[in-house]
N, C-alpha and C positions, 0 to 999 in steps of 0.2 A: 504492499499501499504507499502512495507515495503522496507527499501532503506539500502544499506550497506554500507558502507566508507570503505576503505582498503589504509592502508598510510605505510606509511615509518618511516621515521625519528618522532617521537612526535613535533608538530609546534602549534602555533598558526593559522596556515589554518585550520587543523582540526577542532578546535574549531568553528569555524567560519561559516564553510560549515555545521557541526552538528546544529549549533542551528539556522538558515538559514530554515534548511531541517526540524526538531523538529516541523516546523511551519507546513510545506505541507505534512510531511508524516507521517501514522498512527504508523509507527515503525521505528527509525534509530539506527543501531548498527555500531558504529567504533571500525574496527577490525586491528589492527597490523600484515602487510604480515607476521612478521616472525613468528604468532601465530596462522599462516594458515597449515592445514593439507589436501593434496588433496588423495581421495581415487578413486581408480581404482579399478571395481569388475565386476561380470556377470550380478550383481545389476542394474552396472553403475555409473558414474564418481561425486563425489561429493564432494565440499567444506566444509571444516569442520571450525570452531571458535570455540573451547573446545565444546558443544555438539547442539552446532544451527548450522544447514547444509543450506548455502548460494548460493546452486543453489535452494532453496524454497523462494527467494528473488524477488520481483520484479524487481528491479535492484539495477547495485553497480557504483558507481564510483572509480575509480582505480587509487591512485595517491601514486604511488611506487618510489624508487632512482633506479639509472643505479646501483647497486649493486646487485637488484633483480632483473635484468632486465630478465630473463632467465625462473624464476619463473612467474614474470608477463606477460611472451607470454602466457605460457602453461596455466594458471590462465584466464586469459581471454577470449580464448578458450574455454573453458571448461564451462565459465560461459554463453557464446553465444549460445553456444550449447543447457546447458538448456532451454534457454528461458528466461533469464534473462538478462535487458533493459544492454549493459555500454556503454562507452561512446568511444569506437574503434572497429576496426572490428577484426577477428583472429593475420592479422598479422601486423597487427598496433603497436604497442609495437616492434616489430623488426625493425622500421625502426628508429623510433624517438630512442629508445637507442643507434643506430650505428650510428655515426653523417655522415660519409661516404656513408654508404648504402643512407640515408634520403637523400642524396645530389642528386645520381644517381635516386632514383624515382623518385625525384620533375625533376628532370632532361629530363627524359624519359618521361615527364606529362605537356612541354612547360614550365617549371618554370624557369627563370633566377636565374641561382646557380653561386658561380664562380666558374671558374677552378679548379679541387680539384685531388690530389696524394693520394694513399694508398697505404702504404709501412712499412717495416719492416724492411728495411736495410741504415744506414745513408748513407753511399756511394749512395745509387740510392736516397737518399731523395736530397742530392748536385744536385746528375744530374735535377731532377725533379722541383728544385727550379730554376735552370738556364730556365730551359722550360717556366717555369711561368712567371721570374723573380721578383727580388727584389723591394721594401719590399716582405716578403712571412708571412702569418699566419699560424703558426704550431697548431695544435689541436688533443688533444684525443680524442680516438674513446667515450670514454666516458665524462661526466662531465656536470654538471648546473653552473649558476649563476657567468660567466665568467672564472670559475676554468679550469687548463688545455687546457687558450688559451694563444699562445707567438705569440711572432711577432721577426723575424730576419731580419736582414737590410744586412747583408751579409753571405759569407758562411764561415765566424770567425764565427760569433755570430750561426749559424744554427748548423756547426756541431757538438757540446759542447749539444748541446741541445740533437740533436738525439741520443749520445753515450750517455745519461744517460739514457733518451727512453729506449735503448736499454736493460741496467742495470737491468732496473726495470721492464722491458719484458712488453712495456706500445706498443701500436698500436698506430700510426700517422696518420693523415690524412692532406696531405698541401695542404692551400687554398693560390689563387695570392689573395693582397689583394686591394680589393676595395675603394677609395677614398671617404669617405659621410662625411669628416667635424665633426668627431666626435659625431655624432649622428645617431639614429637607433630610430623603430620604432616598438613597442613590440605592437601585434596585438591581441589578443585575441577573438577568434571565436569561437559563442556557435551557436548549428542549422547554421539558415543561417545570425545572427545578427552579427555585429562585432562594437568591444571595443576597443579601440587605444590609446597609450599615449608617447611620444616620452622619450629618455632616453638620456643625452649626456655628455660624460663625463669631469671631473671634472681634472685643472689642468694639470698634466703632462700625467695622466691616459688616454694611446690611446681609451682604453676600457670601453664602454657605458652599460656595465651591473648596476644596482643600489648595487649588492654586491659588485663592484669594484668600489664602491663610484661615480658612474654615476646619474644624476639629473633626477626626474622625471617631466614631464612636458605635457600640453596638446599638443594632436597632431596634426596635418592639416593633414590627411590621404586622397590620392588623389583617384579617381577611377581605376586607373591602381597599385597600392599599395594594394586597397582594394580585385582585382581581386585576387592578385598574393597570398595572402594569404588565401582564399577562395579554390583557387585551389590546393595549399600544402596541404590543410587539406584535403580536400574530395581524394584528389589523394592518400593520406595514410592512409586513412579509419574512419580516426577519424570524431566524429560529435561537439566535443572539444578539443579545441587544442590551443596554442601559436604560433604568429611566429612570426621572428625576421627579420624586413626588412628594405632595405636600400634606399636612390634615390640619384642615381648616375648622373655622364653627359651620361655612356653609359645606362642608365636606373634603372629598379628598380631590386632588388635582392632580393631572401630571402638567409639571414645568416643561421639559423636554424628552426629546428622545436620543440617544447617544449612541452610535454603530461603532463609534472605539473610543468606547471611554476606558476609564484609568485602572491600570490590573497593576498589582502590587503586591511584594511579599506580606506589606502591611494588612491588605484587607485579608492575605488567608487569616492571619492571627484573628483580625477585629472577630470574624464572620464565623468561622470554628472550621474551616474546610478549604479545602486547596482547588481554590475556582478556577487557576492557571489548568491544572491538573485534569480540572472539569470539562474546561472550554476544548480541549485538547483530547477528550475522553469521547467529546458529543461528536465533535467531525470525525472520528476514526468509525463510530460507532453508524450513523449518516453512508459512510461510505462503502462499510462493508453492507450495507442494507439495499446502497445502489446498484454494487455487484454482483449481490443474489437475487436480485428483480430482472 
């Protein structure tokens, strides 16, 4: 059994996945996405890394960045059609790579998400913010780790940010702010299994992302949070993904869907299981099932 791990920026996460995968798969290849090329011809489609055709692999775990979004979407489609097991359906990355689009898909599948607006105009953003009510959350369509997420408490705070975003040609998603006490829960879905930990903001920082200074601790996940996460992942066509969930006085809300969620040894310690190993095992299980069908 052969597994390809396709990655964006080099990180320790990929090395951890490789180490676990080498214990399970017969062959493991780590390939940077910017080293790939796709070829379409009368003979069919190929995904080449140097002289190796990844469409001949049994499975591929795709973990790329937002800037590689369009390439990743096409890449997954080609691999899936070649019979390579990935963690996503053809359209999945188009959802996760666009924060507004992902909210739309989840809402259509009865997942509670914050009311959202998508606009290119600072003037329209001001009108939308008045409708949603302050404080307002502003998000760039792409971004991870809390990057590109801002909060405005008034029009005076909102308008300059929107003007700046327009000058940089950044699309903006506006969302209503749901009070959650500075704590959210990252739910990792692997097949039908759930692993979760809570993240709490630190000091005056209102974002709970670990990259923004948040603290990780064991999660007390409710059945409603579990159901929301599973529904969100299934609705977007992923078999493996991360979901950010909050519990408010108004119920459980899904804030974001993450195809390339954080994976660290510290997470294993927090949740009490080897999440990285389980991810690799899931890819192997599905590849085995595909070969037997």
